[in-house]
N, C-alpha and C positions, 0 to 999 in steps of 0.2 A: 459452478463452483471454480472455473478457470479464472484466474487473475488477469488483469490487463495492465500493460505497461506503456509508459510514453517515455522517450528519450529526450532528455532536456541537456543541451550542451551548455557548459559555462562559457562566457565570453573569454576570448584568448587573454591570458594573463601569465603565460609562460608555463602554465600547468595544464595537463590534459586531464579531464575527467568527465564522467558522465553520471547522471543521477536518474535513477529509474523511479518514476512515479506510476502509481496505478491507474493506467487509462487505455492502453492499447493491448491487444493480446500477442504473445510471442507467436513466431511463425510455426505453422503446422509441418509435421514430418513430410518430406516429399513423397510422391507416389512411388510405389513399388518397393518401399522398404520393408524388410523382413522385421520380425519381432526384435532380435538384437539391434539392428540399426535404428529402429524407432525408440527403443530404451535409450541408446546413446544419444540420439537427438534430444529427447525430452530432457535428459539429466543435464544437457549443456544449455539449450536455450531457456530453460526455466530460470536459472540463477544468473545467466549472463546475456548482455545485450551485444549482438554480433553485426558487424557491417555486412553488406551483400557478398563481398570477396570471402570474408570469414565464413558465412553461411554456405558457400560453394565449397569450401574446404571442409567444412563439417559433413556436408552431404557425401563427398567422396570417402571421408573416414567411416560414415554409417554404412555406405555400400560395401567398403572394404571388411567392415565387421560381419556384414551379412555373408560375403564371400567366404571369410574364414569359418564361420558357422556351418555353411553348407558343406565345405570340404571336411570339416571334422565329423560331421553327421554321415558322410559318405565313408570315411575311414572307420568310424564306429561299427558299420555294418559288415566290415571285413572279419575275416578269421585271423589274418595276419597283415602286417604291414610291410611284409617282404613279397617282392615279385621277382620274376625271373627275367634277367636282362637278355639283351641280343645274343650274347655268347653263353647262355645257360648259366650265368652267374647269378648268385642272389643279389637283388638290390632293395633299397629302401623304396617304398611306394612314392611316386612322383607327388602325391598330395601333400606329403610330409615337407618336402622341400617348398612347395608352393605356399603352404601354411606359414613357413619360416619367412618367405619373402614378403607376403602380405603383412605379417606381423611388423616387420621393419618398416614398411610403407605406412602402416597405421600409426606407428610411433611418430614418424616424421610428421605426418598430417596433424596428429593431435598437438605435437609440441609446436608446430607453426601457429597454432591459434593462440599461444602465449597466454593461456588462461591464469588468472591469479589464483593460485592454490597453495602459496607458502605456509599458511597457518596450519593447514591440515596434512600436508605431506610429510611423512616421517623422514627424518634424515637418514641418508643411506649410509650404511657401515661399509668401510672399505674392505674388500676381499682378503682373506689371509694370503700370506706370500706364497703358500704351497698350492695355491688354486691358479691354473693357468687357463687361457681361453681354449675353446675346443680346437683340437689340433696342435695346440701349444705353440703356435706361431712358426712351427718348423715344418721342413719337407716331410714328405711320406716315410714311414718306417719300412725299412727293408725286410 
């Protein structure tokens, strides 16, 4: 039931394009990927033809999705996302910050693939003027 694809490259005429014909199978997900990573892999290698460098970037993105999922699962098992800091002060659990960082990495990895999705991507609405970034871009409140 799997489709096969062959990449046919047009002779150079100032335009770059690739035609996908049904002949070779898309690459399988790399070993060791979890369910979220395999889903991401299949959602991209199914409709798109990627070169080896792009496949490496996609693999890193899939592993990042798996890491985020694992951290989210661990947080879901906790009663609170608050932990006690070194000086007995309440702090946010370190996994929360790690998920934020990995989400930024994931965004950069997926953006670097430059997948053509302009037809399906909804146009972003500008944020209202009253909304400011987290922290407001200012120093700490006293």
